[in-house]
Each structure stands twice: as structure tokens, then as C-alpha cells.
N, C-alpha and C positions, 0 to 999 in steps of 0.2 A: 464544561467547555473548555476551562482554562487548563484543566488537567489534560485534557486530549492536546490542546495546543502545545502544551509544553511536551508531551510525548512525541510528537511530531518535530518538534525544533531540535530535541535531542537525537533523533534518528537523522534529519537532515544534516546534524553536525557532525554525527558519527559517519555518516556516508561521505561527507566531504574530506573529513579526516583520512578516510580510507583511501578515497580516489587521490588525495594529495600524497599520502605516504606510497601508494603504489606507482604513482609517477616518479616520486624521489628516488625509490628504492631500484624501480625496473624502468628507468627513463628509456633504455635501449629499446626495451619491448615495444614501447609506443612509437617510437621514434621509426623504427623498422615496420611497425603496422601502417603508420602514417605514408611512409615512403611507398610501400606496395600499394596501397589504396590510391595515391597520387599517380603511381606509374601506370597502372592499370586504367584509370580514369584518362589519362593522356592517351594511352594506346587506343582506348575506344574514340577519343574525338578527333585525334590527330592521325592516327595510323589505319584504323581500322574504318573509320568512315560509318560507323554504324547509325541506320537510319532511326531518327526520332520524331514521331507524328502528335506526341500530346506531353502534357507535363507529367502524367503519371510514368509514362515509359522514361522519361529523363531522370525522375526521381528513384527508379529502379536501377538504371543504369549507375547513378551515384551511389548507391549504397551496397550493389553487389559484390564489390570487391571486399567489402568489411568481413564478412563472414571467413572467408577463405584465410584472410591475413590473420585475424584471431585464431583460428585453428591451427596454422601452420606455428605460428610463434609461441601457441600457449605449451608447446612440447619443451621450452625452454625451461621453463619452472621445475622441470624434473633434475635440472642440474645446478650447481651452486657454482659460486666463485667466479673466475674468468673464464672457465669451461662453456659458462652460461653465456657469456659474450661472445666467445667465437661460434658457438652453436648458433645464436642468432643471425651472425654475420654470414655464416654458411647457409641458413635456410633462406636469407635476403639473397644471395649469390644465385642459389638454386631456383628460386621464384622468378628472380629477374631473367634468367637464362631461359626457362620456361617461356615466359611473357615475350621475350625478344625473338626466340624461334617461331613464336606464333605470328610475330609481326614480319618476319621475312619470309615465312610461308605464305603469309596473306598476301604481299606485294609481288609474290610469284605466280601462286595460284588462285588467289582471290577467296581463299577458303582458311578453315582453322585446322590445325595438327590433329589426327587422332594417333591411337596407339598403332592400327595396321599400317600407317603411312611411316611410323619411326621404324617399323620392321622392314622397310624397304631399302636396306643398306646398299644393296648392289648397285643403285641408282645413284649414290651420293657423289662417287668420282666424278661421273659424266656431267653432272648438273653443278658442280662446284663452281666451274668457270662463270655461269650465268648468275650465279648467288652473289658474287664479287660485286656485280653490276647494280645489286639492289640495296647497297650501304649507303645510308647518307649522314651527314652532319647532325640532323636532328635525333639520330640515334642515342646521342648522349645523353638526351633526357631520360633515357630509360637505363643506360648503363653507366653513365658518368659518375654516379655516388660509389659504386663499387670500387673505383679507383681512387677516390678520396677518403672515404671512411677508414681505412686502415690506420692513415696518419693519426686520426683522432682516438680509434680505438686503442692503440698501444699506450697512450696516456690515460685512459679511461680505467679506474681502478675499480673492479666489482668482486675484489677477493671475500668481501663482508657479505656478499650476497648469498642467502641460503634457499635451498631446494624447497620448493612447496607444492605439495601435491594439492592441497586445496586451491591454491591460485591457478594451478594448471586445470583443474576442473571447474572452477569458475570461469576460467577462458573458454574451454569448451562449450560449457553451458551456454554462455554469452555469444560465442559463435553460431551455435545450433539456434537459439532464439532469433538472432538476426537473420538467419537462413531462413528459417520458417516463415518469419514476417515477410522476407523478400518472394519467397515461394508463393504466398497467399496473394500478395500484391500481383504477382506475375499471372497467376491463375484466372484473376479478374479480367486481365487484359488479354491473356490467351488461354482459354480453358483447354485441360489435355496437354499441357504444354510437354510434359515429359514423355508422352507417347510420339512424339515427333523428333526422333532421333536422327532423322535425315536431314532435319533443317537446322544446321549448326549455327548460323547467323541468328535464327530466333532464341536459340537456346544460351548462346553467348551473351545476346543482349538482355536476356533476363535472369540468367543466374549466376553470369560471371564467368570470366574464363577459366580461374582456376577451380571453380565447381564443375565447369563444364568437363575440364579434364577427368576429375573424379568420378563425374558420370559415364564418361566414354570407358573408362575402366569397368565399370559395371557392367556395362553394355557387352564391352569385349567379353568378360567372363561367361556372361550368359549365352553368346553367339557360340563361343568354344565348345560348350556342352550340347549344342543343337545338334551336332552331326550324329553323337552317340544316342541321343534319345528319339531321333527322327525314326518313323516306319512309313510303310506303304500307303497308310491311310492318308497322310498328308499329300502324297502325289496324286492320289484321286481328287482331292480338292482342287489341286491345282489344275488337274486335267479337265475337270469340269467347268473351271473358269475360263481356261484358253479355248475350249470347244465353243462356250458361249460366244466368244468374241470371233470365231473362225469365218473368214469370208470366201465365199464360193469362187474359184477361178473364172477370169474372162475365158470362155471357150475359144474365142479368138485367138487369144495369146497364150494359153496353157499348152505346153510342150512344143510351142512352135520353133524353139532353138534347141531342141533335144539335141544332144551330142556335141553341141558347140564349145570352144574353148571359151574360158572366163578370165579376163584380167580385171582385178579390183584395185584401185588405188586410193590409198590414204592421202588425202591432200593436206598436209601438216597446216593446223592453224588457220585455214581459209575459212571467212566469215562472208556472207552474202552481201553485205554492205559495199565490200571493196569489189565485187564481180560487177563489170561494166564502168567502174568509177575511172575517171581520168585524172592524171596527175596536173601540178599546178601549169604545165607547159602545154596541155591539151593532149597527152600522149595516153593510149590506153595501157592499163595497168595489167590487164589478163585478156590481151588479143586472141590467145590460143583456147582458154577456155571459153571465151565468147564465141569463137568459131565452133568450138565442139558442143556448145549448146544449141546453136542454130542447126545443127544435123542430128540432133539427138532428142529424147525424152528427157525433159529436166522438171524440177519442182521447186518454185519460187518461195513456198511457206514449207520448208524442210527443216527440222530442228536437231540439234544433237541432243543425247540424252545422257550424257558423260557425268560423271562425278570427279571424285579425286583421282582416279587412275588415269584421266585424260587420255592420251592416245591408246594406251592399254585397254580401255573401258570402251572405245570406239570399236576396236578389233572384237572386243569381248561379246557386244551387240551383234556386229556384224555376222560372226560364226555362229552365235545362238538364238539370237532373237529373244534374250534375257535380259533385263535391266542390270547394269552395274551395281555394287553395293554403294550404300551410302557414305560407308567409313572405308578407306584405303581403296586397294585394287584387288579385286578377285583374282587376277593373275598372281598375286602373292598369296594372297590369305588362302585361297581354295584352287590354285594351280593343278593340283592332282586329284581333284574331282573326277566323277566320271560325266563326260559330255556327250552329246549328239550334236557335236559342230559340223558345220557344212562340208569340210573336208572328208571327215569320216562318213558321212552322208551320201556325198558324190562318189566315193570310192566304191560303194555297192553298185553304181552304174558305169564302173570301168574308168573314173577319172584319176589322174595323178594330181597331187597338190604340192605346191612350192610356195615358199614366202621368201621374198626378196628384201634386205634391209641391211645398209652398209654401216653396222653398229655392232656393238658388244652383243653377243647371242643371250647373255644373261640380263641384260637391261630389261626392266619388267619381268624378268623371270620367263622370257619367252622360250628358252630352250626346254624348260620343263612342260610349259603351257601347250605349246605347238605339238608335243608328244601326246599330251592328253587328247588334243583336238583332232589328232590322227593325220597331221600333216606329214608328207612323205620327204620332204627336203627344205631345209631352212639355209639359205645362202645368207651368211652374215658376214661382218667385216673380214673373217680369215680368208673368204672366198674372194676378196677385191683387192687391187693394187691400191694402197693408201701412201705410197712412197713418195708423192709428189705434193709438197705443201701448198702449191699454188690450188691444188683440186679440193682443199680441206676446209670446213668450217670447224668451230670447236666442238659441233655434234655428229661431225663424219664427213663422208664425200659429199661435194656439192650435187646437186639433184642430176644436172645433166651428164656429170661423170658417171654418177651412179647408174643411170639408165644406160648410158654408153657401153658400159662395163655389163650390164645386166642383159642386155638384148642376145648376145651370143648365148648365154645361159638358157635363157627362155627359149630360144630357138631350138636347142637339144633336148628340151623336156618331151617326154611321150605324150601323145596327144590321145584322146581330148585331156586338157589339163585346167585345173583351178589354180590361179596364182595371185598372188596378192603383193603390192609394193608400197612400202612405207617410206615415205619421203621427209626429209630433214631440214632443208636449207631454211624454211620458211618459219624459223623457230625463235622464241623470245633467246636474246634481246633484238632480233631483227638487224643485226648490223652485218654487211657485208665485208668479206675479208680483204677485198683490194677495190679502190676508187672503179676500175674499170667493170667490176661486177654490178654497179648500180646502175640499172638498166634505164631507170626513169628516175626524175628528181623527187627528192622528198616531199612530202605535203607541208603544209606550213600552218601548224596548229601549235599550241603550248605545250604537247607532249613530244618529246623526242621519240619515245616508243612506237607513238602512232605514226609520226613522220616517216621514221625508217621501215615502219610494217609494210607499207606499200613496195618498197625497194626489194625486199625479200620476198614478198608474195610475186612480183614481177620476175625475178630470177625463177622462180619455181615454175611459172606459167611458162617462162621460155623453156624450160626443160620438158614440160608436158609437150609442147609442140614439136621438139625434137623427137622424143619418144613416138609419138604418134606417127612421125614421118618413117621412123626406123621399122614400125610395125608395118607400115603399108609397103615399104621397099621390100621386105622379106615375105611378104604375101601372109601374113599372121592376120592382119586387120579385118580382110574379109571374112574370116572364119572364127571370128570372136565376138563375144558381149564383153563390152567395155564399161565399167562401171567406175565412177568416180565419187568420192564423198569427201566432204570436209571433216575432219574428226573432232574438233572441239574450237572454242573460241581463241582468238589470239590476242585480242585487246580486253583486258580486264575492266572491272567496273572502277579501278584506281584512276582510269584515265576517261572519265564521264565528262569531265569538263571539255576536254579536249574533242572528244567525240560529239558533243553538243555544237561545239563551233563548226565541225566538219557538216554535219547534218543541218546547219542552221537554225539551232534551237536554242532557247534562253538556257534551259538544262533538261537533262534526261528524266523522265519518270520511270517507275518500276515497268511500266507498259513498254516504254522504249528498250529498256535493258533486256525485257524478255524477247523483243524482236530481234534485238542484235545476237541472239542465240541463233539464228537461221544460219545454216552452213549449206553450202553447193552440194546439189546431188544430182548425178547426169549418168543415164543408161543410154550407151549407143548400141544399138543392134544390127547385126550383119546385114548389109545391103542397105542400111537407112542412110537416106541423103537429105531428108526434110525433117526439122525440128518440131517436138510437140511440147508445149508448156502446159504444166498442170498446175492449177490453182488449189488443189486440195491440201490440206493441213496433213503433215505426215513428218515421220523422225526417223531416227538409224534402226530403231526397233522393227520397222517395216522393210529393211532391205533385204534380209535373209528369205522370208517369204516371197516377196517378189520375185527373187532370183529362181528360187525353186520352182516357182510354178513356170517360168519362161522355160526352165529346162525339162518341165514335164514330170517333177518330182512331187509327189503328193505327201503332205504333211499332217494330214489330219489326225493321225493318232501320235503325233509328236507334241512336244511342249515347245510352243513359239508364242510369244506374246504380242508380237506384231501380225500384221495383215499385209496381204498382195496389194499393192498400190494400183495395179490394173484392174483389179476386182471391181465391178460395180457395187459390190457391199462394203467397200471400205469406208468407214467412217473418219471424218475430220476429226483428227485427236493428235495431240503430242504431249506427252508426260515427261517433265523434267525430274531430275533426280533429287532436286530440293522440293518437290511437290507442287509446282508451278504447273499449270494446265493450259492447253490451248486447244479450244474448239473451233466450230466453224462460226460461231457467234461471239464468243468470250475468250478473255485471257485472264486467268486467276494466278497472281502472283503477288509474293509480299503482303499477303491476307487482304487483298485488294482485288476487286473484280471489274476487269474494264470490257469495253466493248471493242471486239477485234477490228472494226473497221475504222471507229474514230478515235480510239484511244482514251475515250472519257470514261470515267467511272461510271459503272451500271447503277441505276437509281429505279427501273421498272422490276416489276416482281418476276417477269418471266425469264429475262436474263439473268437475274440472280438466283432464280430456282436452278438455271442451268450450272451456273457455277457451284452451287451446293452440292448438286448431284455429281459434278465432275470431281469434286474434293473427295466425297464418299468414294467414288470409283477408285480414284488415285491411290488413295492410302489402302484400299484392300489390293489392288493390283502391285504396287511396291511392296507391300507385305508378302504376298504370296510368291513374288519373285526373290526376295530375298530368303524365303525358306527353302526355295529349290537350291539356292547356293549354300547356305548355312547347312542345312540338313544332307547336303550330297543326295538330293532326291532322285536323280536320274539314274543312279545306280539300281533302284527299284525298277525302272522303266527297263533298264538292260535285262534284269532277271526275267522279266515278264515275257520278253522278247526269246 
């Protein structure tokens, strides 16, 4: 026993001496590792606002930066002398910039960067003006050390440091051991974690932001190969699934408006909470939209399905009734795929298609994608007079000026036409260019963004009213189906505290956040004077099927994931790109099941079973939708025709 005790004592002494010598010889390695660990944890708690529900999750969040930090700086042991010093600093700079890019992107989109998003460089110039408004003094907690460290590093002499392959391997082994331990703990909290690539918040919370980016790179390499390996049998699987969801058209509505013109309006950043809302002075914020709703079909429980592609995702869903990708925008990653988009399908019935958007034609890769969709004419910024600075926001023409210039172009289109208008004014940071453009006073919450949001929305609404008046004056209105949809949320969860104030709640739950993803959806039919409010749960994926049936267009043999909202067989169902699901009875989000009517967590077995079945359905549906895009499966549909 004494001999065993002596052995353990000598081992502890040896390990202690090894750790001490490692710290003494490689002090900068440990300092840099500690800095990345601390910065990442600060980002989690201060900037990302990662939700924590128990002590196990808190511990996972604390340890998950360690493995990536050890791995990154482990490469420094392959270098010697002062080269090692500046290599460590270089890695620290690179890692910090990645983390800071995540922070800025999260503030803007309430999401995490992925590789496909980084490839969207053509959008950078247009969004740069908005990004400057996202910088804060608190950011120095992340980047401040990069400004200070060089002064100390110049004085630090590491010329005697030697390269050590053994220590590099030891660092990699330690990083792997920590990561596997981290992953094992995470899997106990969320089984099959790595199968949920679409839930980036869940992945970042459990494996860490740097490990997430490495995982994202692996996913990217896998998806890049899917098109080459895809075959027609995969399309058959998709066709069987969408056939099982198909809802027979309502015979009263099917084909009733065959041959009518169609105008679709993408209502930028509009959320349903603001429809009918009044400003502090009692003034209506959306009087024209309110009036339109009273004379049209409208859906109160209508949700957006968009992901990282935001407005482009909403367009993609509208034209294809296919879910957007979980990473990046399909407009960029798969813009030249074969599609059976609405413009192409309606062309078979003699429709001329046009898109109106007073912005750079390459923004969101639209000039390429619209060609794939079969759009006949794209009116972009080169078709508009942008010479008057008073008519512009940083994103382009103010909406009323946009509509004013668009009306003559619309009137000259061949009939019947299918047209789409993409608005701009109600866009982050929601600041109007001139005081006279502020048609309503701001809200009075703790968020400047939320306060100004209603002012930008009010201007957009004013422009809507003028546009409708113009359509009525030139006779277009009476012969046109007019469809308006909110493209995506405008107020992210970064403003939850202020939103809770507005909604008179102590705080917002995950259920509340899910409900805030409702966006307006309105269909005004020719000759309609009386509005009809629909209470069914629906989402953007249902827009195309609804429109096609109104026009008498059968799509039973097409690949559409949505269903006709006028069909008696339509089921209450909305699937978010992050895997959240809304049914007639439940709301499943953030791994929690809620009663849709009360907002309380579900405890009974019946509703719990509904949530479980919905989760199984959603994962299959999103997976098949992704297969269609990544595998370019609709090319096989084209060949079969």
C-alpha cells in the first residue's frame, strides 16, 4: 500500500511539474485559450442570449468553447521561437473575427452565420449601411484585446521556444476528449443532436460556435455532392409524400377566377402584431391594410416559413411551395436549378409574368433566379428614376414613389399577367429619411428599433393605399386577384423585453415568440366587397396551391408541399424552418410543447402525442424538401414530362 501511495505521489508530482513547465514555456498558448473561452462565453450570455433551462445546459455552455480553443491553438506547437508567438496571435485574431461576425449577424438576423451566407457577397454593399447601426461599445469586450496585445507581444521573447509535435498531438487529444465529453453530455440533453442541422441555436448551445462552424463545413461538403448523386427514385419518394398531403379543391372556388390578372405584394417585415395596432396618440398604424382586410379574405393564424434567406426565402416559397433551405438562401446556392415555379406554370395558360423591385437586380441573385423561374420581365432599379434624394431610403425608392413609377409599367403589361411587387421602406433599422416621412409618433418602449418600426410600417401602409387607389383608377383592380403577404419578421428576439412591454407581459415565452412569427396574408378577389376572416392555421407554403386552384390550375402531379387554403381538406399546420410546428391544438417550439389556445405547457398525453407526431412529420417534410433543392430533383420531373 505504501509503495502504491509512493507511485501515485510521484505521478502527481510529475504531472504537476509538467503542467507548470507547460504554462511557463507556453504561457501565451494558455492565455489565448483562456481569452477565446471567455470571449465565447461572454458572447453566449451577453450577445446571443442563449436560453438555459437547467444546470446541465449551463455547464455544457460553459465548457463547449474549450475544445475548439485547444484545437485551434494546438497548431502553434508546430512552430518555434517568435513565429509561434505571432501564429498564436494570428489565430486569436481570426477566431475573434469569426465570433464577432457571428455577433453582428445575430443582431441583424437573429441567426448564426453559415457558409452559404458567406458566399452571398453581392448583398454586402447594400446591407453595409444597416450593419453600421449594429455596432456597440460592448463589442470591445470581444475585440478590445486585439488592440492591446501587440504592445505586450513585442516585448515577449519566445525565441527559445521549440517546436513540439508531441505537445501538438497532446493538445489535439485533449481537444478531442473535451469535445466528446461535451457531445456525450449534450446528447443526454438532446438525443440525435447532430441530425438537427436546421436548428442552429440548438447546435451552438450544445457544441459551441466554433465547433458549429466546423460541423457546418462538413454539412456543406455533403450537400454539394447531393446533386451529382441524386436520381429519379428520390423524386418518387417526394411525390408520394406530397400526394399524401394533397387537398382536393373547393368546387365553389376552383377555377372561379380563371384568366384574371394577379398582383402579389411582398409586404416587407410586416408582422401581424402590428396590424390593427395604434400609435401612442391613438392613430391607426395600418389603416389601409385594415381596410383591405375588411374587404378581402384574410388569415389571422398565418405564419412565415423563412430561414436565413428572409425576403428571398419568402419569394422562393411563394413561387414553388417548397420550404427554403436551413442554411443560406436557395436563391444563391441553387439558383440555377430546374423549377416548376408559378410564372412558368401560368405561362402554359397564356400568362405574362413580371417582377417589380426598385433595387439592384443582382441582390439575392434575383436576375439569375427569375430566369430559372420563367419570369418574362424584371423591372429593377435601372428601370426607375432614382435621381431625387428625397425619394430614397438606404435600400432604394420609398414605397409610394416605387408604386407611383410602377403603375404605368404595370398598365402596359400584356394581359393576363402574373406580377409581383417587392416593397423596401419597412426595413431594418426602420428609420425614415426625413421627419415629414414619420406619419405616426414612435412607440414608447425600451427599444428604439421597435419604436421606429411602426413608423416605417405606417409609411409602407400609406404607399399601399395609394397603390390600390391607382389600380382602381386605371381599371386594373376589378379584373385582378390581389394577394398580399408579410415576408418575414421585422422585430427579432433581441427586442423581446420591449415587445413584452408592448404586449403587457412580464416576459415572452418561447410560445409567445412563435406566435410573433405570424404575418399578414390577404387575398382580395375581383368583385369582392365583404371580408372573410379565416381562423385556420396556415403558412406561406400554402400560398401557391391556393392561388393555382383559384385560377383553375391543377397541380396534382406537381411537387408542392403546401395545400389550398380554401379546400375543406386543408389541415391546420404550419412548419417553421427551425423545426417549430403549429397545429390546431398545439405549438411545438424550443423543444417544448404548448397548448395553442392557452399558451401553457402541455401536460396531458393526448396533446403530447400530437406534438410528438408533428415533430416526426416535420423532420421528414423538411428533409424531403431539402432533397428536392440539393438534389435538383425537379429536373427529373421535367424529363418525365
